[in-house]
C-alpha positions as CSV (number, residue, x, y, z in Angstrom):
1,M,-12.6,-7.3,-19.6
2,Q,-9.6,-9.6,-19.8
3,Q,-8.1,-10.4,-16.4
4,E,-4.5,-9.1,-15.9
5,K,-1.9,-11.5,-14.7
6,L,-1.1,-10.9,-11.0
7,P,2.6,-9.9,-10.7
8,D,4.8,-11.8,-8.2
9,D,5.6,-10.2,-4.9
10,A,9.4,-10.1,-5.5
11,S,8.9,-8.1,-8.7
12,L,6.5,-5.7,-7.0
13,T,8.9,-5.2,-4.2
14,T,12.0,-4.2,-6.3
15,K,10.7,-3.3,-9.7
16,G,7.1,-2.2,-9.5
17,Y,4.6,-3.0,-12.1
18,Q,3.4,-1.8,-15.6
19,S,0.1,-3.2,-16.7
20,G,0.7,-2.5,-20.4
21,E,-2.9,-1.3,-20.7
22,H,-4.0,2.1,-21.9
23,G,-7.0,4.0,-20.6
24,R,-8.3,7.4,-19.9
25,I,-7.1,7.4,-16.3
26,L,-3.7,6.3,-14.9
27,L,-3.4,5.0,-11.4
28,L,0.2,5.6,-10.2
29,A,0.5,3.3,-7.1
30,C,2.7,1.7,-4.6
31,G,3.6,-1.8,-5.6
32,A,2.3,-3.1,-2.3
33,L,-1.3,-2.2,-3.5
34,A,-1.1,-3.8,-7.0
35,R,-3.1,-7.0,-6.2
36,E,-5.9,-5.1,-4.5
37,I,-6.1,-2.5,-7.3
38,L,-6.1,-5.2,-10.0
39,D,-8.9,-7.0,-8.2
40,L,-11.0,-3.9,-8.0
41,K,-10.4,-3.1,-11.6
42,Q,-11.5,-6.6,-12.6
43,R,-14.5,-6.8,-10.4
44,N,-15.8,-3.4,-11.4
45,G,-14.9,-3.4,-15.1
46,W,-12.7,-0.4,-14.8
47,D,-11.1,-0.9,-18.2
48,H,-10.6,2.8,-18.6
49,M,-8.1,2.8,-15.7
50,A,-4.5,1.7,-16.3
51,L,-2.1,0.8,-13.5
52,T,1.6,1.6,-13.0
53,C,3.3,0.8,-9.7
54,L,6.5,2.0,-8.2
55,P,8.6,-0.4,-6.2
56,A,7.0,-1.4,-3.0
57,I,10.3,-1.3,-1.2
58,F,9.8,2.5,-1.0
59,H,7.6,1.6,1.9
60,I,10.8,1.5,4.0
61,Q,12.6,4.2,1.8
62,P,10.0,7.1,1.8
63,D,12.6,9.6,0.7
64,K,12.5,7.9,-2.7
65,I,8.7,8.2,-3.1
66,I,8.4,11.9,-4.1
67,P,11.1,12.0,-6.8
68,A,9.8,8.7,-8.3
69,V,6.2,10.1,-8.3
70,Q,7.3,13.3,-9.9
71,E,9.3,11.5,-12.6
72,A,6.4,9.1,-13.4
73,V,3.8,11.9,-13.6
74,A,6.0,13.8,-16.0
75,K,6.6,10.7,-18.1
76,H,2.9,9.8,-18.4
77,R,1.1,13.1,-18.2
78,D,0.5,13.5,-21.9
79,D,-0.8,9.9,-22.3
80,Y,-3.8,10.2,-20.0
81,D,-6.7,12.5,-19.3
82,Q,-6.1,12.2,-15.5
83,I,-3.4,10.7,-13.2
84,F,-4.2,9.7,-9.6
85,V,-1.6,8.8,-7.1
86,V,-2.4,5.8,-5.0
87,Y,-0.3,6.6,-2.0
88,A,-1.1,8.0,1.4
89,D,1.4,10.2,3.1
90,C,3.6,7.1,3.7
91,G,6.2,8.7,6.0
92,T,6.9,11.8,3.8
93,G,5.8,14.2,6.4
94,G,3.3,16.0,4.2
95,L,5.8,16.5,1.4
96,L,4.1,14.0,-1.0
97,Q,0.8,15.9,-0.6
98,Q,2.6,19.2,-1.4
99,A,4.3,17.6,-4.4
100,C,1.0,16.2,-5.7
101,E,-0.6,19.6,-5.3
102,D,2.2,21.2,-7.3
103,L,1.8,18.5,-10.0
104,G,-2.0,19.0,-10.1
105,V,-2.8,15.4,-9.2
106,E,-4.9,13.9,-6.4
107,M,-3.7,11.3,-3.9
108,V,-5.4,8.9,-1.4
109,K,-6.2,10.5,1.9
110,G,-4.6,9.2,5.1
111,P,-1.3,8.9,6.9
112,H,-0.5,5.4,5.5
113,C,-2.1,2.3,4.0
114,Y,-2.9,0.8,7.4
115,S,-5.2,3.7,8.0
116,F,-7.0,3.7,4.7
117,F,-7.4,0.0,4.6
118,E,-9.2,0.1,8.0
119,G,-10.9,3.3,7.0
120,N,-9.3,6.6,8.1
121,Q,-12.0,7.5,10.4
122,A,-12.1,4.1,12.1
123,F,-8.3,4.0,12.4
124,E,-8.1,7.4,13.9
125,A,-10.7,6.4,16.5
126,H,-8.3,3.9,17.9
127,G,-6.1,6.8,19.0
128,D,-3.7,6.2,21.9
129,E,-5.0,2.7,22.3
130,E,-2.8,1.4,19.6
131,T,0.5,3.4,19.9
132,T,2.1,0.0,20.7
133,A,0.7,-1.9,17.8
134,F,2.6,-3.2,14.8
135,Y,0.6,-3.5,11.6
136,L,0.7,-5.9,8.7
137,T,-1.3,-6.0,5.5
138,D,-1.8,-9.0,3.2
139,F,1.3,-7.9,1.2
140,L,3.5,-7.4,4.2
141,A,2.4,-10.7,5.6
142,R,3.7,-12.3,2.5
143,Q,6.8,-10.1,2.4
144,F,7.6,-9.9,6.1
145,D,11.2,-11.0,5.7
146,A,11.9,-8.6,2.9
147,F,10.3,-5.6,4.6
148,V,11.0,-6.2,8.3
149,W,13.2,-9.1,9.3
150,K,16.1,-8.6,6.9
151,P,16.2,-4.8,6.7
152,L,16.4,-4.7,10.5
153,G,19.2,-7.3,10.4
154,L,17.2,-9.8,12.6
155,D,18.2,-12.6,10.3
156,R,21.8,-12.1,11.3
157,H,21.3,-10.6,14.8
158,P,18.2,-12.0,16.5
159,E,19.4,-10.5,19.8
160,L,18.3,-7.1,18.5
161,L,14.6,-8.2,18.6
162,S,13.9,-6.6,22.0
163,M,15.6,-3.4,21.1
164,Y,13.4,-3.0,18.0
165,F,10.1,-4.3,19.3
166,G,10.4,-4.2,23.1
167,N,7.9,-1.4,23.3
168,Y,5.3,-3.1,21.1
169,T,2.5,-5.2,22.7
170,K,0.6,-6.7,19.7
171,L,0.7,-7.3,16.0
172,V,-2.5,-6.2,14.2
173,Y,-3.0,-8.1,10.9
174,Q,-5.3,-6.1,8.7
175,A,-6.6,-8.8,6.3
176,Q,-7.8,-7.5,2.9
177,I,-9.0,-11.0,2.0
178,D,-10.2,-13.9,4.1
179,D,-7.3,-16.3,3.5
180,P,-6.3,-18.9,6.2
181,D,-2.8,-19.2,4.8
182,L,-2.2,-15.4,5.1
183,T,-3.6,-15.5,8.6
184,A,-1.3,-18.3,9.5
185,R,1.7,-16.3,8.1
186,A,0.7,-13.2,10.0
187,R,0.3,-15.2,13.2
188,E,3.8,-16.6,12.7
189,C,5.1,-13.1,12.3
190,A,3.6,-12.1,15.7
191,E,5.1,-15.2,17.3
192,R,8.6,-14.4,15.9
193,M,8.3,-10.8,17.2
194,G,7.0,-12.0,20.6
195,L,3.8,-10.0,20.3
196,E,0.1,-10.7,20.8
197,F,-1.8,-11.4,17.6
198,E,-5.0,-9.7,16.5
199,R,-6.7,-10.1,13.1
200,R,-9.1,-7.6,11.5
201,L,-10.8,-8.3,8.3
202,T,-10.7,-4.8,6.8
203,G,-11.3,-5.5,3.2
204,Y,-10.1,-2.6,1.0
205,G,-11.5,0.2,3.1
206,D,-11.1,3.7,1.9
207,L,-8.9,2.4,-1.0
208,E,-12.0,1.0,-2.6
209,T,-14.1,4.0,-1.8
210,T,-11.5,6.4,-3.3
211,L,-10.9,4.4,-6.5
212,T,-14.7,4.1,-7.0
213,D,-14.9,7.9,-6.9
214,W,-12.0,8.3,-9.2
215,A,-13.4,5.8,-11.7
216,K,-16.5,8.0,-12.1
217,R,-14.6,11.2,-12.7
218,K,-15.2,12.8,-16.1
219,P,-12.2,14.2,-18.0
220,K,-11.2,17.7,-17.2
221,A,-12.2,20.2,-19.8
């Protein structure tokens, strides 16, 4: 299986990603998950699974997720035996789940990527202990300014920091890979926010489990 070229973070943020590959299954994903999905595809030889990503910036614009998913499913439905949506609820208040049911496609279980990366059951077990935690993934550690600092205007008005994060106590960095540079970046983010720093090496969690299950699915009759 030929390794696909990893897209750059800026393109994943604003444009998404189209692998150009064809297969029996299409993974319609958030751009923030592209690197992890491509890694899993390569390591497991899932050459029957193609990948299309919507712009990762929808992470902070959840109202755009549902119409974009609906449009993409309609566009690609006739080209694949099955389409799977690699999003969790992602701030849509259950509306994405309903849309996927209406479209007849399956999505990743969980409230958001922080939950399924750690494992939904493990994340839920934290319960009220982490209501004051701010989470970062590998992608968000790399794109902190684009997804947090600039959208909140902190690059222009740093005095707003306490208003936004005054009720938070720690930053939890969920590391998908063991990368000292990313850990340093995440720690710097915590320092900029004035929060305690905690790192958890989660790996791919329920994302890997879910994709492994989907990869084994046989075409619908």
